[in-house]
C-alpha positions as CSV (number, residue, x, y, z in Angstrom):
1,M,23.6,-7.3,-33.0
2,T,21.1,-9.3,-31.7
3,I,19.4,-10.7,-28.9
4,T,17.0,-12.5,-27.6
5,I,14.1,-10.9,-25.3
6,L,12.3,-12.8,-22.5
7,F,8.6,-11.8,-21.0
8,F,7.7,-14.2,-18.1
9,A,4.4,-14.0,-16.2
10,G,2.1,-11.1,-16.8
11,L,3.7,-9.1,-18.6
12,R,3.5,-12.6,-21.0
13,E,0.4,-12.6,-21.4
14,A,-0.4,-8.7,-21.5
15,L,2.2,-9.0,-25.0
16,G,0.8,-12.4,-25.9
17,A,4.7,-13.8,-26.5
18,G,7.1,-15.3,-24.7
19,R,10.3,-14.5,-26.2
20,E,11.7,-12.4,-29.4
21,A,14.5,-11.9,-31.4
22,L,15.7,-8.6,-31.6
23,T,18.1,-6.8,-33.4
24,L,18.9,-3.7,-32.2
25,P,19.4,-0.1,-33.5
26,E,22.6,1.2,-34.0
27,G,24.0,3.0,-31.3
28,M,21.2,1.1,-29.0
29,A,24.2,-0.1,-25.6
30,N,21.6,-1.2,-22.6
31,V,18.6,-2.3,-20.5
32,G,17.3,1.7,-20.4
33,A,17.8,2.3,-23.9
34,L,16.1,-1.5,-24.8
35,R,13.0,-0.7,-22.2
36,A,12.8,2.7,-24.3
37,H,12.6,1.2,-27.4
38,L,10.0,-1.6,-26.9
39,A,7.5,1.7,-24.9
40,A,7.9,3.2,-28.0
41,R,6.0,0.7,-29.9
42,G,3.1,2.2,-28.4
43,G,-0.3,0.6,-27.3
44,V,-0.2,-2.6,-25.1
45,W,4.1,-2.0,-25.3
46,A,4.2,1.4,-24.2
47,E,1.3,1.0,-21.1
48,H,3.9,-1.6,-19.6
49,F,7.2,-0.5,-20.5
50,A,6.8,3.0,-19.5
51,S,9.5,4.4,-17.3
52,S,6.8,4.9,-14.4
53,R,6.4,1.0,-14.0
54,N,7.8,-1.0,-11.7
55,L,10.2,-3.6,-14.2
56,R,12.4,-5.9,-12.8
57,A,15.2,-7.3,-15.8
58,A,17.7,-9.7,-16.2
59,V,20.5,-10.3,-18.6
60,N,21.7,-13.5,-19.0
61,Q,20.3,-14.7,-16.0
62,D,21.3,-12.3,-13.9
63,M,19.6,-9.3,-12.4
64,V,20.8,-5.9,-13.8
65,G,19.6,-2.5,-13.0
66,L,19.0,-0.3,-16.9
67,D,22.6,0.5,-17.2
68,A,23.6,-2.2,-18.0
69,L,25.4,-3.3,-21.2
70,L,23.7,-5.5,-23.9
71,H,26.3,-7.5,-26.5
72,A,25.2,-9.8,-29.5
73,G,24.0,-12.8,-27.8
74,D,22.6,-11.4,-24.7
75,E,19.8,-12.9,-23.4
76,V,17.3,-10.0,-21.3
77,A,14.4,-11.1,-19.5
78,F,11.8,-8.6,-18.4
79,F,9.3,-9.3,-15.8
80,P,7.1,-7.5,-13.1
81,P,7.9,-7.7,-9.6
82,V,6.3,-11.1,-8.0
83,T,5.1,-11.4,-4.2
84,G,5.0,-14.9,-2.5
85,G,2.9,-16.4,0.7
């Protein structure tokens, strides 16, 4: 199954990309598994997608937790928490 991943704010800058189409490996079913898959790329990916990092996710523009299921055609967005003032 193929999904679209969007990267926002400082994450976008660090990765040098704003979006990516990704065909998920067999058995990857949720946002937590996707995050681990991205971290396994190493380097800056491992740094920003490490489980110890505070990173928010949305699927099809709805905020979700790591257990949110993924489906073909989903749009998954990752972004660091933001503060305002």
